C-alpha positions in Angstrom: 116.6 435.0 -30.4 118.6 438.3 -30.6 120.6 437.2 -27.5 121.4 433.9 -29.0 122.4 435.5 -32.3 124.8 437.9 -30.4 126.3 435.1 -28.4 126.8 433.0 -31.6 128.4 435.9 -33.4 130.9 436.5 -30.5 131.7 432.7 -30.3 132.3 432.5 -34.0 134.5 435.7 -33.9 136.5 434.3 -31.0 137.0 430.9 -32.7 138.2 432.6 -35.9 140.7 434.7 -33.9 142.3 431.7 -32.4 142.3 429.7 -35.6 139.4 427.4 -35.1 136.8 426.6 -37.7 133.3 426.2 -36.3 131.5 423.0 -37.2 131.6 419.2 -36.7 134.1 418.4 -39.4 136.6 417.4 -36.7 134.6 414.2 -36.1 136.1 412.8 -39.3 139.7 413.5 -38.2 141.9 410.9 -36.6 141.9 410.8 -32.8 145.4 410.7 -31.4 144.6 408.9 -28.1 143.8 405.4 -26.9 140.8 404.1 -25.1 141.5 401.6 -22.4 138.1 399.8 -22.5 135.7 399.7 -25.5 132.8 397.6 -26.6 133.9 398.0 -30.2 137.4 397.9 -31.6 139.2 401.2 -31.3 142.8 402.3 -31.7 144.7 405.6 -32.0 144.2 406.9 -35.5 140.5 406.1 -35.7 138.0 409.0 -36.1 136.7 411.1 -33.3 133.2 410.0 -34.2 134.2 406.4 -33.5 135.7 407.4 -30.2 132.5 409.1 -29.2 130.6 406.0 -30.2 132.8 404.0 -27.9 131.9 406.4 -25.1 128.2 406.1 -25.8 128.4 402.3 -25.8 130.4 402.3 -22.5 127.8 404.6 -20.9 124.9 402.5 -22.1 126.6 399.3 -21.0 127.2 400.4 -17.4 123.8 402.2 -17.1 121.8 399.1 -18.3 123.6 396.7 -16.1 123.4 399.1 -13.1 119.6 399.6 -13.6 119.0 395.9 -13.7 121.1 395.1 -10.6 119.7 398.1 -8.7 116.2 397.0 -9.5 116.7 393.5 -8.3 118.7 394.5 -5.2 116.2 397.3 -4.4 113.2 395.1 -4.5 115.0 392.6 -2.2 116.0 395.4 0.2 112.4 396.7 0.3 111.0 393.3 1.1 113.6 392.8 3.8 112.7 396.2 5.2 109.1 395.3 5.4 109.7 391.7 6.7 108.8 392.7 10.3 112.0 391.2 11.8 113.4 393.9 14.0 117.1 393.1 13.5 116.9 392.5 9.7 114.6 395.5 9.2 116.9 397.7 11.3 120.1 396.7 9.5 118.5 397.3 6.1 117.1 400.7 7.2 120.4 402.0 8.5 122.3 400.8 5.5 119.8 402.5 3.2 120.0 405.7 5.1 123.8 405.7 5.0 124.0 405.1 1.3 121.2 407.5 0.4 122.7 410.4 2.4 126.3 409.9 1.2 127.4 411.6 -2.1 127.8 409.2 -5.0 131.2 410.7 -5.9 132.5 409.9 -2.4 131.2 406.3 -2.8 132.9 406.0 -6.2 136.2 407.0 -4.6 135.7 404.4 -1.9 135.0 401.6 -4.4 137.9 402.5 -6.7 140.2 402.7 -3.7 139.0 399.3 -2.6 139.5 397.9 -6.1 143.1 399.1 -6.2 143.7 397.8 -2.7 142.9 394.2 -3.7 145.8 391.7 -3.8 147.7 390.9 -7.0 146.5 388.0 -9.2 148.7 385.4 -7.5 147.1 386.2 -4.2 143.6 386.9 -5.5 140.5 386.7 -3.4 138.7 383.7 -4.8 134.9 383.1 -4.5 133.3 379.8 -5.4 136.5 378.7 -7.2 135.5 380.7 -10.3 135.4 384.5 -9.3 138.8 386.2 -8.7 139.1 389.6 -7.1 142.4 391.3 -7.9 143.9 394.8 -8.3 143.8 394.3 -12.0 140.1 393.7 -12.1 137.4 391.1 -11.5 137.6 387.8 -13.3 134.4 385.9 -14.0 133.5 382.7 -15.9 132.6 383.3 -19.5 130.1 381.6 -21.8 131.8 379.9 -24.7 129.8 378.7 -27.8 131.7 375.6 -28.6 129.9 374.6 -31.7 127.1 375.8 -33.9 126.7 378.6 -36.4 124.8 381.9 -36.2 122.1 380.3 -38.4 121.6 377.6 -35.7 121.4 380.3 -33.0 118.9 382.3 -35.0 116.8 379.2 -35.6 116.8 378.2 -31.9 115.9 381.7 -30.9 113.0 381.8 -33.3 111.7 378.4 -32.1 112.0 379.5 -28.5 110.1 382.7 -29.2 107.3 380.8 -30.9 107.0 378.2 -28.1 107.0 381.0 -25.4 104.3 382.9 -27.3 102.2 379.8 -27.7 102.6 379.0 -24.0 101.6 382.5 -23.0 98.5 382.3 -25.3 97.4 379.0 -23.7 98.0 380.5 -20.2 95.8 383.5 -20.9 93.1 381.3 -22.4 93.2 379.0 -19.4 93.4 376.0 -21.6 92.7 372.5 -20.2 93.9 369.0 -21.0 97.0 368.5 -23.2 97.1 372.3 -24.0 97.2 373.3 -20.3 100.3 375.4 -19.5 102.2 372.8 -17.5 102.1 369.8 -20.0 102.5 372.2 -22.9 105.5 373.8 -21.2 107.1 370.4 -20.6 106.6 369.5 -24.3 108.0 372.9 -25.4 111.1 372.4 -23.3 111.6 368.9 -24.7 111.2 370.2 -28.3 113.7 373.0 -27.7 116.2 370.5 -26.1 115.9 368.2 -29.2 116.4 371.1 -31.6 119.5 372.4 -29.6 121.0 368.9 -29.5 120.5 368.1 -33.2 121.7 371.5 -34.4 125.2 370.8 -32.8 124.9 374.0 -30.7 126.8 373.7 -27.5 127.4 376.2 -24.6 130.0 375.8 -22.0 131.5 377.8 -19.1 135.2 378.8 -19.3 136.4 379.6 -15.8 139.4 381.8 -15.1 142.6 380.3 -13.6 145.9 381.6 -12.2 148.7 381.1 -14.7 152.0 382.6 -13.9 151.8 386.2 -12.8 148.3 386.8 -14.2 144.9 385.1 -14.6 143.9 383.6 -17.9 140.5 382.6 -19.2 137.0 383.7 -18.5 136.0 387.4 -18.8 137.3 390.3 -16.8 136.0 393.6 -15.6 138.4 396.5 -15.2 138.8 398.1 -11.7 137.2 401.3 -13.1 134.2 399.6 -14.6 133.7 397.4 -11.5 133.9 400.4 -9.2 131.5 402.4 -11.2 129.1 399.4 -11.5 129.1 398.7 -7.8 128.8 402.4 -6.9 125.8 403.0 -9.1 124.1 399.7 -8.1 124.5 400.3 -4.4 123.5 403.9 -4.5 120.4 403.5 -6.6 119.4 400.2 -5.1 118.9 402.1 -1.8 116.8 404.7 -3.6 114.8 402.1 -5.4 114.2 400.2 -2.2 112.5 403.2 -0.7 110.4 403.6 -3.9 109.3 400.0 -3.8 108.5 400.3 0.0 106.4 403.4 -0.6 104.6 401.6 -3.4 103.8 398.6 -1.3 102.7 400.7 1.7 100.3 402.6 -0.7 98.2 399.5 -1.1 95.3 399.6 1.3 95.4 397.1 4.2 92.0 395.7 3.2 93.7 394.2 0.1 96.0 392.2 2.3 93.2 391.0 4.5 91.1 390.0 1.5 93.9 388.0 0.0 94.6 386.2 3.3 90.9 385.4 3.6 91.1 383.7 0.2 93.9 381.5 1.6 96.8 383.0 -0.4 100.3 382.7 1.0 102.4 385.8 1.8 104.5 385.4 -1.3 101.3 385.0 -3.5 99.9 388.1 -1.9 103.0 390.1 -2.7 103.2 388.8 -6.3 99.5 388.6 -7.3 97.8 391.3 -5.3 100.2 393.9 -3.9 102.9 394.4 -6.5 100.4 394.8 -9.5 98.7 397.7 -7.6 102.0 399.1 -6.2 103.4 399.4 -9.8 101.2 402.4 -10.4 103.1 404.2 -7.7 106.5 402.6 -8.4 106.8 403.0 -12.2 106.9 406.9 -12.4 109.5 407.1 -9.6 111.4 404.2 -11.1 111.6 406.1 -14.4 113.2 409.0 -12.6 115.6 406.7 -10.9 116.7 405.1 -14.1 117.3 408.5 -15.7 119.4 409.5 -12.7 121.5 406.4 -13.2 122.3 407.4 -16.8 123.1 411.0 -15.8 125.2 410.1 -12.7 127.2 407.7 -14.7 129.0 410.8 -16.0 130.8 410.8 -12.6 132.9 408.0 -14.2 135.3 410.8 -15.3 136.5 411.1 -11.7 137.7 407.5 -11.5 139.0 407.1 -15.1 136.4 405.0 -16.7 136.1 405.9 -20.5 132.4 406.9 -20.6 130.8 409.4 -22.9 131.7 412.4 -20.7 135.3 411.3 -20.3 135.9 410.7 -24.0 134.2 413.9 -25.1 136.3 415.9 -22.6 139.4 414.4 -24.2 138.1 415.2 -27.6 137.4 418.8 -26.7 140.9 419.2 -25.2 142.7 417.7 -28.2 140.7 419.4 -30.9 139.8 422.7 -29.2 136.2 422.3 -30.4 134.8 422.7 -26.9 131.4 424.1 -27.9 130.7 421.4 -30.5 131.8 418.7 -28.0 129.4 420.2 -25.4 126.5 420.1 -27.9 127.3 416.5 -28.8 127.2 415.5 -25.1 123.9 417.3 -24.6 122.3 415.7 -27.7 123.5 412.2 -26.8 122.4 412.3 -23.2 119.1 413.7 -24.3 118.7 410.9 -26.7 119.5 408.2 -24.1 117.3 409.7 -21.5 114.3 410.5 -23.7 114.5 406.9 -25.2 114.4 405.4 -21.7 111.6 407.8 -20.7 109.5 406.9 -23.7 109.8 403.2 -23.0 108.9 403.6 -19.3 106.0 405.9 -20.2 104.5 403.2 -22.5 104.9 400.7 -19.7 103.4 403.1 -17.2 100.4 403.6 -19.4 99.8 399.9 -19.5 100.2 399.6 -15.7 97.9 402.6 -15.0 95.1 401.1 -17.2 95.0 398.0 -15.0 93.9 400.0 -12.1 90.6 400.9 -13.7 89.3 404.0 -15.4 91.0 407.3 -14.5 89.0 409.6 -12.2 
């Protein structure tokens, strides 16, 4: 405590000598810089607090999408690694080893270089006539709500939640007859379709198209966001694949033999017998993987994506309040990581209880 007090006194004296006032009052001042990509509206002249909020949302956006994609791709890679086919298993194994043993920063430089090396919009690389890869970004189809109000959307969501809850209840109770899960599910889908049609709510896809020297329509991902998203997804999908593989291999061989003796298919064995037991091993390691995604997203500063670290660095440079900016970054990253950790710990407790009483 004495050491902290001495350091604090020295910092306060140094800031006073160079004309800086300690504190967080600078958050209310106008920021004199623009942010190229933001989830909420922002322009030069808005407060520094709003600029940092943009950084938090950008970090959360890329982290959440990367975690979802890395999980799906990691499970697929793990299953291919364990498929037993020598060529497929060998290719997946070497690709995982290359990605895992290469620095993430180097991979980000590769992906951003590849993004800027793509052709211009008029010569874009087109996939499935609706995905355009250009040096200005990736253009994807967008979902357009043609008609309907937010009240209709809220009503449809509430009805869908009630129907899904009722269906889950009937599934757990093993109901028979008209209340069995299959006929009840068909009736629920019919009711929901009628509600959507009568409410006037319509959803359509708006595909991008080349118009002049640019691409119009749809939604677009900036080269920086696309490179960061791909880099995080590929890197942590390889790590997650090894986590899933270790979890699957931790299930005793007798469990597989017993499931086969009951006549279950390989897919049913994986889904109903192996994965529920493997989750006790996978979940704690997956939590660490997700936290690493959030922390390593700060490398976005190297490729120009306006994440929390990038915007906070700009804030510190323009205001001179470097210590306060550092404390803000620490507090926000702690908040994000501890929130994810708390949610995953709750899920881990539920998964662990399924395995029986603790020893």
